[in-house]
KOLDORO-811257 format. One line per 4 residues: number of its first residue (from 1); their letters; for each residue x, y, z of N, C-alpha, C. Coordinates in nm, 2 decimals. Example, Ala and Ser with C-alpha at 12.3 -4.5 7.8 and 13.67 -1.06 7.14 Angstrom:
REM KOLDORO-811257
1) AS) 1.32/-0.57/0.78/1.23/-0.45/0.78/1.32/-0.33/0.78; 1.28/-0.22/0.71/1.37/-0.11/0.71/1.29/0.00/0.79;
This chain:
REM KOLDORO-811257
1) QVQL) -0.26/-1.20/-1.33/-0.15/-1.10/-1.33/-0.21/-0.96/-1.33; -0.15/-0.87/-1.26/-0.18/-0.73/-1.26/-0.06/-0.65/-1.30; -0.08/-0.56/-1.39/0.03/-0.47/-1.43/0.00/-0.33/-1.38; 0.10/-0.27/-1.32/0.09/-0.14/-1.25/0.18/-0.04/-1.31;
5) VESG) 0.13/0.08/-1.35/0.22/0.18/-1.40/0.20/0.31/-1.33; 0.30/0.36/-1.26/0.29/0.49/-1.19/0.33/0.61/-1.27; 0.27/0.72/-1.24/0.30/0.85/-1.30/0.28/0.96/-1.20; 0.33/1.08/-1.24/0.31/1.20/-1.16/0.42/1.24/-1.07;
9) GGLV) 0.53/1.17/-1.08/0.65/1.21/-1.00/0.71/1.33/-1.06; 0.81/1.38/-0.99/0.88/1.50/-1.04/0.96/1.57/-0.94; 1.00/1.69/-0.97/1.07/1.78/-0.88/0.98/1.89/-0.82; 0.98/1.90/-0.69/0.90/2.00/-0.63/0.97/2.07/-0.52;
13) QAGG) 0.94/2.19/-0.49/1.00/2.26/-0.37/0.93/2.21/-0.24; 1.01/2.23/-0.14/0.96/2.19/0.00/0.83/2.28/0.02; 0.73/2.21/0.08/0.60/2.27/0.10/0.50/2.26/-0.01; 0.55/2.21/-0.12/0.46/2.19/-0.24/0.39/2.06/-0.24;
17) SLRL) 0.32/2.03/-0.35/0.23/1.92/-0.36/0.25/1.84/-0.49; 0.22/1.72/-0.49/0.22/1.63/-0.61/0.11/1.53/-0.59; 0.06/1.48/-0.70/-0.03/1.37/-0.70/0.02/1.26/-0.79; 0.04/1.15/-0.73/0.09/1.03/-0.80/-0.04/0.95/-0.84;
21) SCAA) -0.02/0.89/-0.96/-0.13/0.80/-1.01/-0.07/0.66/-1.04; -0.15/0.56/-1.02/-0.11/0.42/-1.06/-0.22/0.36/-1.13; -0.20/0.33/-1.26/-0.30/0.27/-1.35/-0.27/0.12/-1.35; -0.38/0.05/-1.33/-0.37/-0.10/-1.32/-0.44/-0.16/-1.44;
25) SGRT) -0.38/-0.27/-1.49/-0.45/-0.35/-1.60/-0.43/-0.49/-1.56; -0.51/-0.57/-1.63/-0.50/-0.72/-1.60/-0.62/-0.76/-1.53; -0.61/-0.84/-1.43/-0.72/-0.89/-1.35/-0.80/-0.78/-1.29; -0.92/-0.82/-1.24/-1.01/-0.72/-1.19/-0.95/-0.64/-1.08;
29) FGIY) -0.93/-0.51/-1.11/-0.86/-0.42/-1.02/-0.94/-0.41/-0.88; -1.07/-0.41/-0.89/-1.15/-0.38/-0.77/-1.14/-0.48/-0.66; -1.08/-0.60/-0.68/-1.07/-0.70/-0.57/-0.95/-0.68/-0.49; -0.85/-0.60/-0.53/-0.73/-0.59/-0.46/-0.71/-0.47/-0.37;
33) AMGW) -0.65/-0.50/-0.26/-0.60/-0.38/-0.18/-0.49/-0.32/-0.26; -0.47/-0.19/-0.24/-0.36/-0.12/-0.31/-0.28/-0.04/-0.21; -0.16/-0.02/-0.25/-0.07/0.06/-0.16/0.04/0.13/-0.23; 0.10/0.22/-0.15/0.22/0.29/-0.20/0.33/0.27/-0.10;
37) FRQA) 0.45/0.24/-0.15/0.57/0.23/-0.08/0.67/0.33/-0.14; 0.78/0.36/-0.06/0.88/0.44/-0.12/1.02/0.39/-0.07; 1.12/0.43/-0.15/1.25/0.39/-0.12/1.35/0.50/-0.15; 1.41/0.55/-0.04/1.50/0.66/-0.06/1.64/0.60/-0.08;
41) PGKE) 1.74/0.68/-0.13/1.87/0.62/-0.16/1.93/0.57/-0.03; 1.99/0.45/-0.03/2.05/0.40/0.08/1.96/0.35/0.19; 1.83/0.35/0.17/1.74/0.31/0.27/1.65/0.19/0.22; 1.59/0.12/0.31/1.50/0.02/0.28/1.36/0.07/0.23;
45) REFV) 1.30/-0.01/0.15/1.17/0.03/0.10/1.07/0.03/0.22; 0.99/0.14/0.23/0.90/0.15/0.34/0.76/0.18/0.30; 0.66/0.13/0.38/0.52/0.15/0.36/0.49/0.30/0.37; 0.40/0.35/0.28/0.36/0.49/0.29/0.21/0.49/0.32;
49) AGIS) 0.13/0.42/0.24/-0.02/0.42/0.25/-0.08/0.30/0.19; -0.20/0.26/0.24/-0.27/0.15/0.18/-0.42/0.18/0.18; -0.49/0.11/0.09/-0.63/0.13/0.09/-0.70/-0.01/0.05; -0.81/-0.04/0.11/-0.88/-0.16/0.09/-0.94/-0.16/-0.05;
53) ASGS) -0.99/-0.28/-0.09/-1.05/-0.29/-0.22/-1.17/-0.20/-0.24; -1.25/-0.18/-0.14/-1.36/-0.09/-0.15/-1.33/0.06/-0.13; -1.21/0.08/-0.08/-1.16/0.22/-0.05/-1.21/0.27/0.08; -1.26/0.19/0.16/-1.32/0.24/0.29/-1.22/0.24/0.40;
57) RPNY) -1.10/0.18/0.39/-1.01/0.17/0.50/-0.87/0.22/0.46; -0.85/0.35/0.44/-0.71/0.39/0.41/-0.63/0.39/0.54; -0.50/0.36/0.53/-0.41/0.37/0.64/-0.28/0.43/0.60; -0.21/0.49/0.69/-0.09/0.56/0.66/0.03/0.54/0.75;
61) ADSV) 0.15/0.55/0.70/0.26/0.56/0.79/0.26/0.69/0.87; 0.31/0.68/0.99/0.30/0.80/1.08/0.37/0.92/1.02; 0.47/0.89/0.94/0.55/1.00/0.88/0.47/1.08/0.78; 0.36/1.03/0.73/0.29/1.10/0.62/0.15/1.13/0.66;
65) KGRF) 0.10/1.09/0.78/-0.03/1.12/0.82/-0.06/1.26/0.83; -0.17/1.30/0.78/-0.21/1.44/0.77/-0.16/1.52/0.65; -0.06/1.46/0.58/-0.01/1.52/0.46/-0.04/1.45/0.33; -0.05/1.32/0.34/-0.07/1.24/0.22/-0.21/1.18/0.23;
69) TISR) -0.28/1.16/0.11/-0.41/1.10/0.11/-0.41/1.00/-0.01; -0.45/0.87/0.03/-0.46/0.77/-0.08/-0.61/0.76/-0.11; -0.63/0.74/-0.24/-0.77/0.72/-0.28/-0.77/0.63/-0.41; -0.88/0.58/-0.45/-0.89/0.49/-0.56/-1.02/0.51/-0.64;
73) DNAK) -1.01/0.49/-0.77/-1.13/0.50/-0.85/-1.13/0.36/-0.93; -1.22/0.27/-0.88/-1.22/0.14/-0.93/-1.28/0.14/-1.08; -1.36/0.24/-1.11/-1.41/0.25/-1.25/-1.30/0.28/-1.35; -1.19/0.35/-1.30/-1.08/0.39/-1.38/-0.96/0.30/-1.36;
77) NTVY) -0.97/0.20/-1.27/-0.86/0.11/-1.24/-0.74/0.19/-1.20; -0.76/0.29/-1.11/-0.65/0.38/-1.08/-0.65/0.41/-0.93; -0.53/0.41/-0.87/-0.51/0.45/-0.73/-0.43/0.58/-0.73; -0.45/0.67/-0.64/-0.38/0.79/-0.63/-0.32/0.81/-0.50;
81) LQMS) -0.21/0.90/-0.50/-0.15/0.94/-0.37/-0.13/1.09/-0.38; -0.22/1.16/-0.31/-0.21/1.31/-0.31/-0.11/1.34/-0.19; 0.00/1.41/-0.23/0.10/1.45/-0.13/0.11/1.60/-0.12; 0.10/1.64/0.01/0.10/1.79/0.04/0.21/1.81/0.14;
85) SLAP) 0.24/1.94/0.16/0.34/1.98/0.25/0.47/1.89/0.24; 0.51/1.87/0.12/0.63/1.79/0.10/0.75/1.84/0.16; 0.84/1.75/0.21/0.96/1.79/0.27/1.08/1.71/0.20; 1.20/1.76/0.21/1.31/1.69/0.15/1.32/1.54/0.19;
89) EDTA) 1.28/1.51/0.31/1.29/1.37/0.35/1.18/1.28/0.28; 1.09/1.34/0.21/1.00/1.26/0.12/1.06/1.22/-0.01; 1.18/1.27/-0.04/1.24/1.23/-0.16/1.27/1.08/-0.17; 1.22/1.02/-0.27/1.23/0.87/-0.29/1.17/0.83/-0.42;
93) VYYC) 1.19/0.71/-0.45/1.12/0.64/-0.56/0.99/0.59/-0.50; 0.88/0.62/-0.55/0.75/0.58/-0.50/0.70/0.46/-0.59; 0.66/0.36/-0.52/0.61/0.24/-0.59/0.46/0.21/-0.55; 0.39/0.17/-0.65/0.25/0.13/-0.64/0.25/-0.02/-0.62;
97) TAGS) 0.17/-0.08/-0.54/0.16/-0.22/-0.52/0.02/-0.27/-0.50; -0.01/-0.39/-0.53/-0.14/-0.45/-0.52/-0.14/-0.59/-0.47; -0.25/-0.63/-0.40/-0.27/-0.76/-0.35/-0.26/-0.78/-0.20; -0.31/-0.89/-0.15/-0.32/-0.91/-0.01/-0.18/-0.92/0.06;
101) SWDY) -0.08/-0.96/-0.02/0.06/-0.97/0.02/0.15/-0.88/-0.06; 0.09/-0.78/-0.11/0.17/-0.69/-0.20/0.24/-0.77/-0.31; 0.15/-0.84/-0.38/0.20/-0.94/-0.48/0.25/-0.88/-0.61; 0.20/-0.76/-0.64/0.23/-0.70/-0.77/0.29/-0.56/-0.74;
105) WGQG) 0.39/-0.52/-0.83/0.46/-0.39/-0.81/0.47/-0.32/-0.94; 0.47/-0.19/-0.93/0.50/-0.11/-1.05/0.65/-0.08/-1.05; 0.69/-0.01/-1.15/0.84/0.02/-1.17/0.88/0.14/-1.09; 0.79/0.22/-1.04/0.83/0.33/-0.95/0.83/0.46/-1.03;
109) TQVT) 0.81/0.57/-0.95/0.83/0.70/-1.01/0.90/0.79/-0.91; 1.00/0.87/-0.96/1.09/0.95/-0.87/1.02/1.07/-0.82; 1.03/1.10/-0.69/0.98/1.22/-0.63/1.10/1.29/-0.57; 1.13/1.41/-0.61/1.24/1.48/-0.55/1.19/1.61/-0.49;
113) VSS) 1.22/1.63/-0.36/1.17/1.76/-0.30/1.30/1.84/-0.26; 1.30/1.96/-0.32/1.42/2.04/-0.29/1.39/2.14/-0.18; 1.50/2.17/-0.10/1.48/2.25/0.01/1.49/2.40/-0.02;
């Protein structure tokens, strides 16, 4: 089992930045691919970014490319999502996930971007 706890969400003005963190505990963190998804009110959960176990292959949804950066620190069992140039459409609950089939999920952290 892997337990995931997100932090760093909050309220920010359009154009601002936030950094989300996801702390993992349980089984060896470094063997898992990690990812971030988000779910806006009334919408389905969508993929935002993912990163391989080694951190060498990040990938992003088209909607966040060039604005968001995913990274991980395996020594700290933590994955990050640096978000810049935020827009109101980025408002959502952001979830951290781990595993080859996104087997484990955190509880989510709210990000609200005001216009």
